C-alpha positions, 0 to 999 in steps of 0.5 A: 322773916329770918334767914333760917325758919323754925319747925313751927314757921315752916309749919305755918309757911307750908300749911302743914302740921309740925309733925310732917315737917319733922318727917320731911327733915328726917327723911331728907326731903326738905333742906335743913340744918341741926348746927344750933342743936335745933332744926333750922330751915334755910329760907332760901332752900325752903322756898327752892325745894317748894318750887320743885315739889309743887304741881304749879311750879312743875306744871309751868315749867313742864306742861302736861304729863304725857299718857305714859306709865313708867317704872318697873315691869310687872307682868299682871300690870302689863296685861292690864294695861293692854287688856283694858284698852285704856290707851296708856303707853309704857316705858318700863326701865326700872323702879328707880328710873321710873321714880326719876322720870315721874319726878321730871313729869315724863309719865302720869305714873310708875310702878315701883317696888323699892326697899328702904334699907333704914326701915325695911318699909316698901316705897313710902319713905323713898317717895316721901323723901323724893316727892315731898308735897308733890300732888301724887298719891302711892297706891298698892298694886300687889304683894309679889312672892320674889326668889331664886328661878332655877332650872327644873330640878335644880331647886335642892342646889339653891336653898338660899341666897348664899348658894349663888356663890360660883354660879351664873346669875342674870342680874337686872339693870342698876335702876331695876327695883329687883337688882337694888333688892338683890344686892341688899339681900346679898349684902345681908347674907355675906356675898358680894358681886365678885362671889357670883357670875353676872351675865349681861343684864335682863331689862325685864322680869320675863327676860331674866326667867327666859335667861334661866329657861335657855340655859344662859344663867344658873339663876334669877332673882325673879318672880314665882309667877314667871317661874311657874309660867316657864315650869322652872323651879323656884325658891322663895326668898321674900315678899315685896309690895309693888306700888303704883305712884300716880299723878293726882290729876291723872288719877281722875282722867279717863285713861287711868280710870278705865284701867282702875275700873277694869281691875275691879272687874271679875276678869282681872280678878280671875286673871290674877288667881292664875299668877302664882305668888301674887296677892292683889287683896290690897289693891287700891290701898293708899299708902302715901297722900302727897297733899296730906298734912 
């Protein structure tokens, strides 16, 4: 073949439809150039990309994934992992951190809620660009209502994101999806980092709410469920979709199947109903299939 491949040649090489190749190129998921006015793909770059994004290449380099759930902290998922007794360990340190660790095969799954600024879509464009053809699926966990958690009786002072100006706000770590979303929403409302007083970061959704409860911060950009748990006021800002990015092989293994079976039980449904701002009616819906053409 030539040094540069056409879209059709890449589609034939990868056994994909040409439309899928165009999507990968548009999202930055595969190396390409438009120097000639049409899409061309460097053969060496495609070969390297394919090696880095296929299960066979990754498995040969790194072995089996450890039985660990990565990504963003979600209180309902945290409870379900323990209550189901599925045996999956956890390392929750933010959506972006979880995505990177998942890509380097440090766990079998990651919980993420990452908004794509260009499309406003949740998780799919970012996963597609980052993982391409990797053997994984992205399934819906829940829609969650996120907003400002403030002290009891203080909701009227914080009607909008703009009202954070001049107040103490507890941030999350930079890798957390909630922090990425907060910065996105602040920018949309004309606020910069210097307009608020950020205190040291909280490492979980629970820690962020507790910082407000203890008077260390005036507000947190957190979940309604945590505000309700600690009897704090809540000002809704947006709904976000929290998805589970799961290795396809691990999906069918006993630990993940045990968790999924528990999440279809009446015990789980009744508990989820007690979490304010949660909608789990779409649980299990597939939003991305890494092997689909």
